[in-house]
PASEBA-1860 file (N, C-alpha, C; in nm, 3 decimals):
! residues 123
1> XXXXXXXX> 3.477/-4.583/-4.315/3.480/-4.690/-4.398/3.626/-4.689/-4.466 ~ 3.656/-4.776/-4.487/3.795/-4.826/-4.552/3.788/-4.891/-4.672 ~ 3.893/-4.894/-4.751/3.899/-4.962/-4.885/3.953/-5.107/-4.832 ~ 3.970/-5.187/-4.947/4.001/-5.317/-4.913/4.172/-5.328/-4.850 ~ 4.249/-5.241/-4.883/4.385/-5.210/-4.830/4.385/-5.160/-4.716 ~ 4.281/-5.111/-4.649/4.274/-5.057/-4.521/4.294/-4.892/-4.529 ~ 4.328/-4.845/-4.632/4.335/-4.718/-4.633/4.216/-4.633/-4.606 ~ 4.197/-4.516/-4.563/4.079/-4.431/-4.549/4.005/-4.431/-4.689
9> XXXXXXXX> 3.874/-4.417/-4.697/3.806/-4.414/-4.808/3.796/-4.265/-4.809 ~ 3.738/-4.204/-4.949/3.713/-4.072/-4.980/3.632/-4.020/-4.885 ~ 3.527/-4.071/-4.819/3.444/-4.019/-4.734/3.504/-3.996/-4.576 ~ 3.605/-4.074/-4.555/3.683/-4.073/-4.429/3.803/-3.950/-4.431 ~ 3.833/-3.918/-4.539/3.963/-3.832/-4.555/3.935/-3.713/-4.505 ~ 3.989/-3.639/-4.411/3.969/-3.517/-4.367/3.971/-3.418/-4.475 ~ 4.092/-3.416/-4.561/4.098/-3.331/-4.664/3.972/-3.323/-4.771 ~ 3.936/-3.439/-4.822/3.817/-3.457/-4.896/3.688/-3.372/-4.821
17> XXXXXXXX> 3.691/-3.387/-4.681/3.566/-3.337/-4.622/3.612/-3.186/-4.614 ~ 3.723/-3.126/-4.622/3.737/-2.983/-4.632/3.709/-2.940/-4.786 ~ 3.748/-3.003/-4.869/3.720/-2.982/-5.002/3.557/-2.955/-5.015 ~ 3.484/-3.062/-4.981/3.333/-3.052/-5.000/3.269/-2.962/-4.903 ~ 3.339/-2.894/-4.807/3.306/-2.796/-4.706/3.233/-2.851/-4.597 ~ 3.250/-3.008/-4.578/3.193/-3.052/-4.463/3.267/-3.051/-4.339 ~ 3.388/-3.000/-4.351/3.456/-2.956/-4.245/3.509/-2.800/-4.267 ~ 3.523/-2.714/-4.146/3.580/-2.580/-4.186/3.701/-2.589/-4.194
25> XXXXXXXX> 3.781/-2.489/-4.279/3.909/-2.468/-4.283/3.917/-2.313/-4.326 ~ 4.046/-2.248/-4.298/4.076/-2.137/-4.331/4.140/-2.124/-4.483 ~ 4.046/-2.113/-4.566/4.086/-2.121/-4.716/4.140/-1.994/-4.759 ~ 4.265/-2.008/-4.811/4.345/-1.899/-4.862/4.329/-1.884/-5.008 ~ 4.320/-1.982/-5.091/4.301/-1.953/-5.218/4.254/-2.097/-5.291 ~ 4.195/-2.102/-5.417/4.155/-2.216/-5.491/4.159/-2.205/-5.631 ~ 4.177/-2.305/-5.696/4.182/-2.281/-5.846/4.081/-2.420/-5.906 ~ 4.062/-2.440/-6.020/3.965/-2.557/-6.081/3.995/-2.699/-6.018
33> XXXXXXXX> 4.163/-2.710/-5.989/4.211/-2.849/-5.937/4.242/-2.865/-5.807 ~ 4.247/-2.742/-5.729/4.327/-2.752/-5.605/4.245/-2.654/-5.492 ~ 4.278/-2.671/-5.367/4.246/-2.592/-5.272/4.368/-2.572/-5.167 ~ 4.390/-2.453/-5.140/4.486/-2.420/-5.028/4.432/-2.372/-4.906 ~ 4.486/-2.432/-4.791/4.436/-2.353/-4.664/4.520/-2.395/-4.559 ~ 4.522/-2.308/-4.441/4.613/-2.276/-4.334/4.622/-2.405/-4.260 ~ 4.759/-2.459/-4.235/4.773/-2.568/-4.154/4.745/-2.528/-4.028 ~ 4.673/-2.636/-3.957/4.638/-2.630/-3.804/4.762/-2.628/-3.720
41> XXXXXXXX> 4.857/-2.683/-3.734/4.997/-2.725/-3.673/5.101/-2.645/-3.750 ~ 5.127/-2.520/-3.744/5.223/-2.462/-3.855/5.346/-2.491/-3.803 ~ 5.425/-2.525/-3.909/5.577/-2.525/-3.873/5.661/-2.416/-3.910 ~ 5.587/-2.291/-3.963/5.687/-2.180/-3.981/5.552/-2.064/-3.992 ~ 5.597/-1.944/-4.005/5.491/-1.832/-3.983/5.381/-1.841/-4.074 ~ 5.440/-1.897/-4.207/5.342/-1.924/-4.323/5.323/-2.072/-4.326 ~ 5.240/-2.126/-4.315/5.225/-2.276/-4.341/5.092/-2.310/-4.414 ~ 5.074/-2.332/-4.512/4.945/-2.365/-4.602/4.980/-2.477/-4.676
49> XXXXXXXX> 4.858/-2.552/-4.678/4.846/-2.694/-4.733/4.793/-2.660/-4.882 ~ 4.852/-2.735/-4.967/4.777/-2.715/-5.102/4.751/-2.851/-5.154 ~ 4.616/-2.886/-5.173/4.571/-3.030/-5.198/4.492/-3.029/-5.324 ~ 4.510/-3.146/-5.402/4.433/-3.157/-5.516/4.287/-3.180/-5.464 ~ 4.179/-3.142/-5.547/4.046/-3.178/-5.532/4.007/-3.312/-5.538 ~ 4.091/-3.366/-5.634/4.074/-3.516/-5.641/4.138/-3.601/-5.547 ~ 4.077/-3.700/-5.482/4.135/-3.773/-5.380/4.249/-3.874/-5.451 ~ 4.377/-3.840/-5.403/4.487/-3.914/-5.437/4.554/-3.938/-5.324
57> XXXXXXXX> 4.586/-4.058/-5.288/4.653/-4.102/-5.161/4.794/-4.035/-5.118 ~ 4.884/-4.048/-5.218/5.013/-3.961/-5.211/5.080/-3.969/-5.347 ~ 5.207/-3.945/-5.344/5.269/-3.922/-5.475/5.319/-4.069/-5.566 ~ 5.284/-4.159/-5.477/5.312/-4.302/-5.557/5.199/-4.320/-5.638 ~ 5.083/-4.270/-5.621/4.965/-4.303/-5.724/4.963/-4.201/-5.838 ~ 5.063/-4.107/-5.842/5.074/-4.029/-5.956/5.125/-4.074/-6.090 ~ 5.097/-4.036/-6.195/5.148/-4.083/-6.326/5.167/-3.973/-6.423 ~ 5.228/-4.000/-6.535/5.251/-3.896/-6.639/5.134/-3.812/-6.676
65> XXXXXXXX> 5.006/-3.898/-6.657/4.899/-3.807/-6.685/4.837/-3.701/-6.586 ~ 4.916/-3.696/-6.488/4.892/-3.622/-6.358/4.956/-3.477/-6.372 ~ 5.028/-3.468/-6.495/5.122/-3.336/-6.527/5.029/-3.205/-6.496 ~ 4.930/-3.198/-6.554/4.841/-3.078/-6.555/4.786/-3.060/-6.389 ~ 4.760/-3.169/-6.339/4.727/-3.140/-6.182/4.842/-3.099/-6.113 ~ 4.953/-3.169/-6.116/5.074/-3.113/-6.062/5.107/-2.962/-6.083 ~ 5.093/-2.918/-6.201/5.118/-2.772/-6.257/5.002/-2.673/-6.185 ~ 4.881/-2.731/-6.157/4.771/-2.659/-6.100/4.819/-2.644/-5.938
73> XXXXXXXX> 4.881/-2.756/-5.874/4.913/-2.747/-5.732/5.030/-2.643/-5.711 ~ 5.137/-2.657/-5.810/5.238/-2.533/-5.803/5.196/-2.407/-5.850 ~ 5.099/-2.387/-5.934/5.072/-2.276/-5.959/4.990/-2.204/-5.856 ~ 4.906/-2.297/-5.784/4.825/-2.221/-5.671/4.910/-2.190/-5.557 ~ 5.024/-2.292/-5.524/5.130/-2.255/-5.421/5.190/-2.122/-5.451 ~ 5.232/-2.106/-5.573/5.307/-1.976/-5.609/5.200/-1.852/-5.582 ~ 5.072/-1.873/-5.616/4.991/-1.737/-5.590/4.978/-1.733/-5.438 ~ 4.970/-1.836/-5.366/4.976/-1.820/-5.213/5.072/-1.769/-5.171
81> XXXXXXXX> 5.192/-1.797/-5.233/5.308/-1.741/-5.168/5.336/-1.584/-5.198 ~ 5.268/-1.556/-5.323/5.271/-1.421/-5.362/5.166/-1.332/-5.271 ~ 5.068/-1.400/-5.248/4.953/-1.335/-5.156/4.993/-1.310/-5.010 ~ 5.112/-1.400/-4.957/5.141/-1.404/-4.836/5.259/-1.315/-4.834 ~ 5.336/-1.276/-4.931/5.446/-1.169/-4.930/5.589/-1.250/-4.934 ~ 5.580/-1.381/-4.952/5.704/-1.432/-4.907/5.747/-1.520/-5.073 ~ 5.710/-1.473/-5.182/5.764/-1.491/-5.307/5.897/-1.458/-5.337 ~ 5.936/-1.348/-5.282/6.066/-1.279/-5.304/6.171/-1.344/-5.206
89> XXXXXXXX> 6.123/-1.325/-5.086/6.213/-1.374/-4.978/6.254/-1.530/-4.991 ~ 6.156/-1.595/-5.047/6.178/-1.753/-5.043/6.074/-1.845/-4.981 ~ 6.051/-1.956/-5.024/5.973/-2.046/-4.943/6.002/-2.190/-4.967 ~ 5.931/-2.300/-4.910/5.972/-2.424/-4.913/5.833/-2.510/-4.969 ~ 5.867/-2.598/-5.047/5.740/-2.676/-5.086/5.762/-2.810/-5.064 ~ 5.710/-2.879/-4.977/5.743/-3.017/-4.916/5.624/-3.105/-4.953 ~ 5.659/-3.226/-5.010/5.558/-3.335/-5.046/5.617/-3.444/-4.967 ~ 5.523/-3.500/-4.848/5.575/-3.617/-4.778/5.504/-3.736/-4.817
97> XXXXXXXX> 5.577/-3.856/-4.825/5.496/-3.978/-4.862/5.524/-4.083/-4.743 ~ 5.443/-4.134/-4.667/5.454/-4.227/-4.585/5.496/-4.189/-4.435 ~ 5.486/-4.302/-4.368/5.500/-4.266/-4.198/5.636/-4.208/-4.166 ~ 5.742/-4.269/-4.232/5.864/-4.215/-4.221/5.898/-4.072/-4.246 ~ 5.828/-4.016/-4.349/5.837/-3.878/-4.389/5.739/-3.773/-4.285 ~ 5.657/-3.846/-4.210/5.563/-3.782/-4.128/5.433/-3.738/-4.171 ~ 5.407/-3.800/-4.305/5.286/-3.797/-4.344/5.169/-3.855/-4.253 ~ 5.061/-3.762/-4.223/4.969/-3.795/-4.117/4.832/-3.808/-4.191
105> XXXXXXXX> 4.812/-3.757/-4.302/4.693/-3.739/-4.369/4.701/-3.815/-4.525 ~ 4.649/-3.912/-4.560/4.643/-3.988/-4.670/4.573/-3.937/-4.799 ~ 4.620/-3.829/-4.802/4.550/-3.739/-4.926/4.678/-3.651/-4.986 ~ 4.719/-3.649/-5.097/4.831/-3.579/-5.143/4.818/-3.442/-5.112 ~ 4.929/-3.377/-5.054/4.942/-3.246/-5.020/5.069/-3.191/-5.025 ~ 5.076/-3.049/-5.081/5.203/-2.971/-5.057/5.190/-2.912/-4.945 ~ 5.316/-2.875/-4.845/5.338/-2.790/-4.750/5.402/-2.658/-4.806 ~ 5.341/-2.551/-4.825/5.391/-2.413/-4.850/5.462/-2.361/-4.719
113> XXXXXXXX> 5.579/-2.352/-4.709/5.641/-2.306/-4.572/5.729/-2.181/-4.620 ~ 5.708/-2.086/-4.542/5.789/-1.953/-4.554/5.763/-1.867/-4.422 ~ 5.843/-1.755/-4.457/5.829/-1.661/-4.334/5.938/-1.661/-4.231 ~ 6.031/-1.743/-4.267/6.150/-1.772/-4.203/6.249/-1.835/-4.270 ~ 6.372/-1.848/-4.218/6.484/-1.919/-4.293/6.467/-2.044/-4.252 ~ 6.523/-2.138/-4.356/6.530/-2.276/-4.327/6.651/-2.324/-4.364 ~ 6.712/-2.454/-4.273/6.836/-2.512/-4.287/6.821/-2.627/-4.388 ~ 6.932/-2.683/-4.423/6.943/-2.792/-4.518/7.044/-2.882/-4.447
121> XXX> 7.032/-3.024/-4.450/6.909/-3.077/-4.488/6.809/-3.078/-4.393 ~ 6.667/-3.083/-4.437/6.572/-3.068/-4.347/6.559/-3.192/-4.265 ~ 6.471/-3.191/-4.157/6.440/-3.289/-4.070/6.563/-3.338/-3.996
END
Protein backbone atom coordinates (compact mmCIF):
# COMPACT_ATOMS: atom_id res chain seq x y z
CA UNK A 1 0.00 0.00 0.00
CA UNK A 2 1.42 3.41 -0.98
CA UNK A 3 0.33 6.88 -0.02
CA UNK A 4 -0.77 9.56 -2.48
CA UNK A 5 2.80 10.61 -3.24
CA UNK A 6 3.75 7.02 -4.11
CA UNK A 7 5.99 6.60 -1.06
CA UNK A 8 5.67 3.36 0.90
CA UNK A 9 3.10 3.41 3.66
CA UNK A 10 3.98 2.49 7.22
CA UNK A 11 2.68 -1.04 6.61
CA UNK A 12 5.03 -1.44 3.60
CA UNK A 13 8.08 -0.08 5.43
CA UNK A 14 10.61 -2.82 6.21
CA UNK A 15 11.98 -0.88 9.21
CA UNK A 16 8.47 -0.36 10.65
CA UNK A 17 7.94 -4.11 10.31
CA UNK A 18 11.21 -4.77 12.16
CA UNK A 19 10.16 -2.34 14.92
CA UNK A 20 6.82 -4.15 15.34
CA UNK A 21 8.63 -7.54 15.29
CA UNK A 22 6.84 -8.65 12.10
CA UNK A 23 10.28 -9.17 10.54
CA UNK A 24 13.32 -10.57 12.34
CA UNK A 25 16.44 -8.53 12.99
CA UNK A 26 19.59 -8.78 15.06
CA UNK A 27 18.56 -6.12 17.61
CA UNK A 28 21.57 -4.63 19.36
CA UNK A 29 19.84 -2.08 21.62
CA UNK A 30 16.76 0.05 22.01
CA UNK A 31 15.34 2.91 23.99
CA UNK A 32 11.86 4.42 24.23
CA UNK A 33 12.20 6.21 20.88
CA UNK A 34 14.62 4.16 18.77
CA UNK A 35 15.78 0.69 17.82
CA UNK A 36 19.30 -0.36 16.77
CA UNK A 37 19.94 -3.48 14.70
CA UNK A 38 22.74 -4.96 12.61
CA UNK A 39 22.79 -3.98 8.93
CA UNK A 40 22.35 -6.98 6.62
CA UNK A 41 24.86 -5.53 4.12
CA UNK A 42 27.64 -4.20 6.33
CA UNK A 43 30.00 -1.54 5.05
CA UNK A 44 32.34 -1.91 8.04
CA UNK A 45 33.13 -4.50 10.72
CA UNK A 46 30.54 -2.75 12.88
CA UNK A 47 27.51 -1.54 10.91
CA UNK A 48 24.37 -0.91 12.92
CA UNK A 49 21.24 0.95 11.84
CA UNK A 50 19.59 3.22 14.41
CA UNK A 51 15.98 3.97 13.51
CA UNK A 52 13.24 5.98 15.19
CA UNK A 53 10.26 3.89 16.26
CA UNK A 54 8.02 6.52 14.69
CA UNK A 55 7.88 6.36 10.91
CA UNK A 56 9.65 9.37 9.41
CA UNK A 57 10.50 9.13 5.71
CA UNK A 58 13.84 10.95 5.92
CA UNK A 59 15.57 14.01 7.36
CA UNK A 60 13.52 16.35 5.17
CA UNK A 61 10.50 15.56 7.37
CA UNK A 62 12.23 16.63 10.60
CA UNK A 63 11.49 19.90 12.35
CA UNK A 64 12.51 21.74 15.52
CA UNK A 65 9.97 19.68 17.44
CA UNK A 66 12.02 16.54 16.73
CA UNK A 67 15.00 17.60 18.84
CA UNK A 68 14.32 15.05 21.58
CA UNK A 69 13.95 12.29 18.99
CA UNK A 70 17.30 13.17 17.40
CA UNK A 71 18.93 13.13 20.85
CA UNK A 72 17.43 9.67 21.48
CA UNK A 73 18.92 8.42 18.18
CA UNK A 74 22.37 9.81 19.00
CA UNK A 75 22.25 8.52 22.58
CA UNK A 76 21.38 5.03 21.34
CA UNK A 77 24.16 5.20 18.72
CA UNK A 78 26.63 6.21 21.45
CA UNK A 79 25.43 3.33 23.63
CA UNK A 80 25.89 0.85 20.78
CA UNK A 81 29.36 2.23 19.98
CA UNK A 82 30.30 1.68 23.63
CA UNK A 83 28.85 -1.85 23.65
CA UNK A 84 30.73 -2.70 20.45
CA UNK A 85 33.99 -1.30 21.81
CA UNK A 86 34.44 1.36 19.13
CA UNK A 87 33.61 4.42 21.21
CA UNK A 88 37.26 5.25 21.91
CA UNK A 89 38.80 4.34 18.55
CA UNK A 90 36.14 6.26 16.63
CA UNK A 91 33.07 5.67 14.56
CA UNK A 92 31.04 7.37 11.86
CA UNK A 93 27.36 8.29 11.89
CA UNK A 94 25.79 8.67 8.44
CA UNK A 95 22.34 9.95 7.57
CA UNK A 96 21.47 9.49 3.89
CA UNK A 97 18.65 11.33 2.11
CA UNK A 98 17.46 10.37 -1.37
CA UNK A 99 18.59 8.19 -4.21
CA UNK A 100 21.83 10.05 -4.98
CA UNK A 101 22.97 9.45 -1.39
CA UNK A 102 22.29 5.74 -1.72
CA UNK A 103 19.26 5.68 0.56
CA UNK A 104 17.33 2.47 -0.09
CA UNK A 105 14.75 2.41 2.73
CA UNK A 106 12.38 5.34 3.17
CA UNK A 107 12.52 5.41 6.96
CA UNK A 108 14.92 7.78 8.70
CA UNK A 109 17.97 5.87 9.91
CA UNK A 110 21.50 6.49 11.11
CA UNK A 111 24.27 4.20 9.96
CA UNK A 112 26.70 3.58 12.81
CA UNK A 113 29.96 2.44 11.20
CA UNK A 114 33.16 1.50 12.97
CA UNK A 115 35.87 -1.07 13.54
CA UNK A 116 38.16 0.27 10.80
CA UNK A 117 39.66 3.55 9.59
CA UNK A 118 37.65 5.69 7.20
CA UNK A 119 38.83 8.16 4.60
CA UNK A 120 37.54 11.63 3.87
CA UNK A 121 35.65 12.69 1.89
CA UNK A 122 33.31 9.71 1.93
CA UNK A 123 31.82 8.17 -1.20
